[in-house]
N, C-alpha and C positions, 0 to 999 in steps of 0.2 A: 363297284369295287373302287373303293376310295388311293387317292394317292396316293405315293409314298414319298414318309417326310424326306426331306433332300434338303445337303447343307447350298447354303446361293455361295455367301462372304463366310474368312471365320477369321476372329482378330487373336491371329499365332503370341502376337507381340506378348497379347495381357497375360498370357500364363507366363514371362519369363520373369515380366512388373513389376507385377500382383501376385497378392497370396491369394486367390482362390475360397473365399467363407463360406458365401450362399447362392445360385441363383434361381434365377419366377424367368416370365419367358411371360410377351409381354407382347398386344400388337403396334404397329406403326403406320399415322397418318399421311398418307401416301399419296400424288398424282398419280394420277397415271401412267404416263410421261417416265416417270420412276419406275411406277411398280415393273414397268418393260425392260429398263434398262439393268433392276437389280436383276431379275429372272434372267436376262443375258451375264448376272458374271458382274458389272460393271459397277460394283461399289466400295469401296475398302475404310473400312473401321480402324484406322493402326491410334490414330491420335486420338480416337472419339469418348469420348464419356458420358454420362447426362446427370440433370439438377433438375430436384423440386421446388418450382419459383409456385407460391399462391394454390399451392393446393391439386397441378401438374407436374407434371414428368416430361419431361423434353430430352430431346438426344441430340449435343451438338456436336461440332463439327468432322461430320458422319459421312461422305463423299461419295456421292449419287451422279454418273455422266452422264449429262446430257441422250435421252435417244437420240437416235442418230433423225430420224422420219417425223420427231416432236415438236422441232419448226416452232413459232408462238407457246404451245405447251408448254413447251421446257421453265422447270421453276433453276434458281439459285442452285448450284452444283450444293452447299456447303452454307445453306437455309439452316435450325433449328426446324427438329420435325416432334408432332409429340408423340409420344409413345398410350399406350393404352393400355389402362389400370387397373382394378379396385381401387380408391379411392382409400382404402383402411389397408392395402397393401404399400397405397404410393406413404400413408399417412406413419406406422412405421422404419416404410424405407428411411424418412424424411426424419425424423429421429435419430436413428442408429444412427447416419453419416452425422447430423447437427452435434448428438452426444461423444459416439468416442471416435470420427476422426476422420471414419474410410470416406469410398469412394466407389461409385457408379462408372461401371466399361462394361459396356458390349461385348457378347464374345463374338456373336453369332448370325447374321440373317439365316434364316433358314422358310420351307416351305412349308407346313403344318396337313395335316391327314386332310384338311377340307378347301386348300389351298389359297391360304392363308398367307399374306410375309408378313413373319412373330419374327423377333429380339429377344435373345434369351440375354441377358439381364444380369451382370450377376453383382454381388455385394465383396468390395476388393479393399484389404490394408496393402501399401505398396513395399516394397522389398527392397533393405534397404543392396549395397554391393557385396559384405559380406554373405548377405544371405542367398545374390545368385552365384556367387562364387561356389556354396555350398551346395546349390543343385548343378552347377556344372560338374563337379566331381562326384559327387552324385550319380548324376547323364552316366560319363564317363566309363567309375570302375564297372558299373551293373553292363555298361557293355562291351565290359574286358570278363567279366564273367559269365557275359556270357557268346562269347568267341570260341574261350576258353574251354567251356562246354563242349560246342562244336567240335572242336577238333581232335577230342573225346572222344564225342557218339564216331565219329570219318575213325575211330582205333580199331571198333568194333566190327 
């Protein structure tokens, strides 16, 4: 019976700061103690980003807390980590990032059906301040509509 897919870490700030255009799944090269720490949910994607260098893709500023029982095997919490994707996908992403000025942002770390830790990587465009304000207005209006609808439903 396959294991259930589950999120380990999410980057909620990314949805606030960026327009998400496309998402990709990538493997990640981790040390054993990093895997254990991530499975405990002790990682942070808040200010992380990915960059294509020499035909390889790396994730930067992803903080993985040292594993408590890892002693000498623990790695640097902020070290760059290599993402595992097909060469064709990497070159396509490189072209889009260079040409259109887009950014690669990790959205979440999760365990897939086979028990492997994967990264959901997004091709994103930065939001301006007025875009963020529009989103907040839209969300507030939607919340008020739902509240009014619930109150209307109570009346019946």
